[in-house]
N, C-alpha and C positions, 0 to 999 in steps of 0.2 A: 147110528147115529147114539150119542150117548145118553143115557138112561138116566131119565127125570132123578131119580133117587139119588144116583153118584150125583149129579150136580148138586142137590142138596145137603149130601155129606159134606162135598168141598167149599161150598159157600157158610156152613157152620162152623169148620172148621178154621176156615179165614177166618170170619169172626173173632172166635177163640183165641186164636194167634195175635191177633193184634187188640185184643181185650187184655190181653195176657202184658205184651210190650209198652203198652198204656199205664198198665199197673206196674211193672220194676218202673217204669219212667228212669231210663237209663243218665246217669249226668250231664251236662254240659263241661268241658276242658274247659278249665279257667287256672291261670297261671298268674299269678299276682306278681308283678316286675320291681324289682330294685329301685332305687333312687338314681339319677342320671342330673350330671349338671347342664346338660346341653342348653336348657330353657332356661335358665337362671341367670337373671343380667345380675351384676356386679357392681353398684351406685359408686360414687366419686369418693374417696376414703375422707378428704379436706370438706370443713366446714363449709369454707369459703375458698376456691381456687384463686391465687392473684394474677391478674393478666398481665402480661407482659409490660403492654402499652397502658397502663392504666396510669393517666395523666394526674389525677388527684394524688394519687396512691405516692406516685412519684414526686411531686413536691412536698410532699412530708417527710417521706424515706427518700431522697435523692439516692443514696450510697447502698451499697451492697455487702452483707456480712458472711463470710462461706467459713466452714467448719475443716480446720487443717487437721484436725484431730482425729482417731477412729468416733471417739466423740466428745462433743464440744459442749458447755454448760452454757445453760440460758438463766436467767434471773428476774428474780423481784425484790423490792425491797421492803421488808417487814420487820418493826421495830428498829429503823433505824441500821438494821445491816441486809448484807446479801444475800438472800436463800435461793439457791438453786431450787429452780421450777420446773425443769428440763431440758433438753440437749440436741442438738444437730449432730446429723450423721457426716464424717467425712465428706468433703467434696460437696454437700449442700446450701444451698447459699439464700438470704430469705432478702428481705427488703432492710434499710438500715436507717437512722435518722443521722444528721451530723453530732458531733458531739456533746453529750450532756452532762451534768456535775449531779451526780449521787455518792451515796458514802462505797466505800471499798474499793475496789481494782486502783491499787495505789502504784501498780507497775504498769497502769495502762491508760485505757479509754471507753468509758463507757458512751454507748448508744442505744438506741431504742429502737424495736424491731416490731411489726405488727403484731396487734391481737386486741384481746377481751381488757386483760390489765396492761400495767405497766411492765411490759418485759423486757430485759435490757441485754446484751450482752457486753462482754468485757474483752478488750482486745490481748489481756496476758494471758487469759483462758483459750490458747491456740481458735482464734477467731480473727480472719483476715479483713479489714476495709478496704472496698476499692469502690472506684466511679461506675465500671462496668462490670456488669457479672461472670466472673472467670471461668474460664474451662477448663475443668480438671482432670488429672487422668486417674482410672478406676483402679489406682492403688486399692481400694478393697471394694470388690465388683458389686455394683449397688443391687439393688433389689425391684423386683416389676410392682409395685404397690396396687395396680390395677388387678393383679391376680390374687386368689386366694390361698395361693404359694408363692409366695416375695420368688424364689429361688428354684433351679431345678434342685432335686435334693436326692444324695445319692447316703450308702452303707457302704465303709470301707472293709475290706477283706482286713481278718486280724493280723496283726505284726507287718501292713502295711506302711511301707516309709513315707514320712511327710516333709515335703523341702519347703526350706527358706525360700529359692529362688527357682526359678526355670532349670532344673540343673543340667547341665554339660555332660557331653562323653565320659572325661574324668572323673567330676564330680558320681556320676552313677558307679563306676570302678572304684573309687572310692570308699563308697559310701556299701558296698558288696562285701569288700574286703573288711571293712571294720565289723560289717554284722556276724561274720564268721568269725572275728576273733573276740567278740565282745561277749561269748558265752565263756572262752576260758580266762580274760583278763580284761580288766576295766584301765587297762594304764595308757593307753593308746586315746589321744584329743580325739572328742569324734568329730568329722569332716564338715567343714563348716556351711556347707549347704543343706545339713540335716537338721531339721527342726525337730523330727523324735519317732520311733516307729510307734503305731500307732494297735498296741497291745491292749485291747478293750473289744468296747464296743461304741463303734465311733459312726456318726452320721452328718453330712456336710453339708454345705449348700455351695452352690458350684457357680462359677462364673463363666468365662470364655474359654474356649479351647484351642490349645496349640500343638504342634508338632514340630518335633527337636531330634536330629540324630534320628529317624525313624519312629522314633516311639511320640504316641500321643499323650497331653497332661493337661490336668483341668486345672485352672483359677478357682481358689475357693475363696468364699465371703472375708475370712478371714486375714487373707493375702498371704497364703500358702499354694504349693503346688501338690498334686498328686498325678499317680500315673494311671490312665482311662483304662488298664487292665485290670486294675486293682481297686475297681468300685462298681457297685450296682445299681442303677439308677432307679429311683423306688418309682411307683407309678401311682398316680394322684387317686386319693381314695374320690370316690362320687357319694358318701355319704354327706346329706343336708339335711336342714331340718325345714318344719313346715310354718307357713304363715296362719295365722288363726284368722278365722275370720266367721261370720253366720253361715258360712257354706262350707267352712272347714273346722269345725267346732272340735274344744276338747270335750270326752275323754279321747286320745290318740293311742293306739297302740303299735308299739313299732318290734316288729320282729328284730331278734339278736342273735348272734351265736351261729349260727348257719342259716341255710334253706330249710322251710318248718313244713309241714302235710298244711293242707287248704282245704276245707271243709263248706260243703253247705248245708245249712238247716232248712228243714221243710221237714211239716208234719213231725214235729219233735222228733224227728230224727237227724243224726249227722251221716252224711255221703263225703267221703271222699271225691275233690273233683279235681287237684293238682295241688301247686305248689305256692305258697309263700316266699319268694326271695329273700335273702339277709337285708336286714336293714328298709324291708318294704314297712307300709303300713295303713292300717285301717282307722276310719272315726268309730268310736266304740260305740254304739247302741244301748245294748245290755249285755250283762254277762248269764249265761246260764249254766247248769247242772248238766251233766248226760255222762251217765255210765261210772257214775264215781268222779269225774274230773270237769274244772271250769273251763270255759271256751267265752273268751268276745266275740260279739257277733255285732257286724255293721248294717248300715238299712237296707243293702243287697242281700240280707243272710248267710253272706261270708263268714265264716268263723275260724278262729285259729285256739287253740290250747292256750291257755293263761299262764301257764307256767313256759311257755315259749315267746312270749312278750315282754316289754318294758309299757306299762302303761303311765302316759303324759296327764297329771290329773289339774285340774283348777282349784287353785285355794284363794283364801280371803291376805289383802294384805297385812302383816303382824304389825301389830302395835309398836313395833321397835324401829318400824320405817315409818321418814315423816309421809303425811298425805303426798300425794300430786307427785311422789319420786317416780324414777325410773329403778325396775329392781328385777334381780333374780331369784327364783327358787330353784335349789340343786337339792334333790331329792335322791338322796345317798342310796336309799333301799331300794329302789325304781330304775336308779342309773339316768336319770330323767332330768332335765333342764327347762323352766317356761320362764321366759321374759314376760317383764308388765311394764306397763305405763300406768301407776296408780293400782287400779282395780282390774284393768284391761287387762290380758292376754294377750300378744302378739307372736310369740315363733315358741314353738316346742322343737326339742331334739334330745338326743341321746350323750349321754356323755360316758368318761372313762376315769372314774376317780381313782384314791389312794387302796392301794393293798392291803391286808387285813395287818399286815407287817408294818406297812406306812398308813396309816388311816388318815382320813379328809375330818378336818375339825367340822363341826358344828355349830349354829349358831349364826347370828346375824353383825355382817362386817360390811362397811365403806369401801368401796373400792377406792387404792390411795393413788397407784401409780401404774402406769399404761406405756407399754413399750411395744414397738411397731414387730422388734424383733430380739432377743435374747439369746446370747452364749450359755447353755448350762452343762455343770456337769459334775461327778462327783462317784464316790465308792457304789458297786454294784455286787452283790454277792453273787453273780453268774459268772460274771464276766471280770472283774475285779476294776474296773475303771467303767465308767461311760461318761461319753462327751454327745451333745446335740447342739448343733452348730444350729442359730438362725431363727429358735424355736418363734413362732409367728403369733402376733395378734395376743399380746399378754395382758391381762388385769389382775395386779396383785391387788390381795384386800389383808392379807396379815403376813406381816416377816415377808419368808418367803414363799408364802402359798400364793399362788393363783389358777386365773381360770385361762386358758391357754389352747390354741392350737394344735394340734399331733399330725406330724406327717408319716411317721413310722410303724403308723399299724393302724389298721381298721377293725379293731374291735368293739365300738363304741358301744356301750350296752352293757360291758365286763367292765369288773376291775381290773386296772391295771397299772397305774402310774406309782409314783414315790411319792405320793399327796396331794401331791396339785391334783388339776380337774382337768382333765384333756376334753376337748370337744371338734370334729373335725372342721381343718382349717376354712373353709365356708362360712362355717358357720360363727367362728371365731371373729374374722373378719368381717363379718354383721354387726356381732357384738361388740367390738371393738369403737365402729364408726357411730352403733347408736347410742352408747352409753354417755353421760354428762358427767362435765363440760367437752364442748366440740375440742378435737384436736388442732393445735396450730397447723397453718401449710408449714410443710416440709419440715416439722419435729420430728425427731427419732423417739423420745422419751418425754412424757410429761407428767410430773407429781402431783398432788395435793390439790385443793382446792374442787375435791370429786363431791360428787352431785349423786351418784350412782349408789347401789346395795348389792348385795349379796346374801341370799338367807338359804342355809344349809340344814338338813334336815334327815334322819336315819328313817 
């Protein structure tokens, strides 16, 4: 029989251990996940999609206008002169009226096309008019405009050849031979199937894939061909912004750079409880100081080192922007973007602005030109040259400076560019659709008549 004194001692030890365990209060494990595109719905791009069987529209615009060049111009008449207002991409068709009278287009015919303004096309500017909507071959492989990234994108191996046509076995032999000789002498004429060797950093937009003579090739968006074995297909970034609401208010802190330590703030102490994934985010309730460091804290008492996050904050509409406008605040110090409708914030996200050697300008700008995509190229200090195909969802605001999607990196929240402002492709598409005026159906580029603004601060 157990002695009563021993039982009392065991019970006392148990109570003591229980008290110690409660006092230690081992933290629960909590990992803050990064963003995912899984639940993000992408709305239609066009302000009003043209129905194929719209009888009212067909009576007013009984014909079809089809672009026959990589870019075919659309116009308005201003001061009695034609002014380019946008472009259609090769193979795209829009409804068109019968012939109308307007100045210019002396060697062709004017036709009206649908839109909020008196938009026109001229048949001498690479436009074909037909009674029925034509079927076109994919000379320039089209993008999927219902996607955040309209093409499958890839990076080419340095020095890989780019072909003007799908190469035959003979073309391959001639190009290989010429490549070996060109280092010694440039007297021989370049093989006709070769466009160039990609001696630099090249990013490509891919169309269909074909096999010939035992080799696989990709057709690119610029009507060129590359070997499948000499490219690396890029993985789409999962980064996206946050819609702002009463349930999801500013300020919002975005983790940048890499995964960061996550803490719980309790009893004026910080206890590490897990990891905050790169590009994860919390709503900032307050900022605290702990052991000489600042931390942002949310309503759940989750805390992250202030130096490891970018904080998107609310500001008032500057007087340089008209009342009622849609506008963007791009904070270059924080590397954040907040979209506003007058004084109301509606979206916040991360950016990558220009490097210190290629600074993004500050100030207030009207958004002037919008491109669904654009080829960009230039000198590069590390690679000699760079070329980026089909940079998506571009908002030009001053010369060649623009806000646009970037598919070739995933370091949003850090400076990266040659002066433009990079955003994740899904955010860039959202901004492209959101800004005013609305983008006409099947257009590729729209100029002028802008109603939205960009406000850059340090």
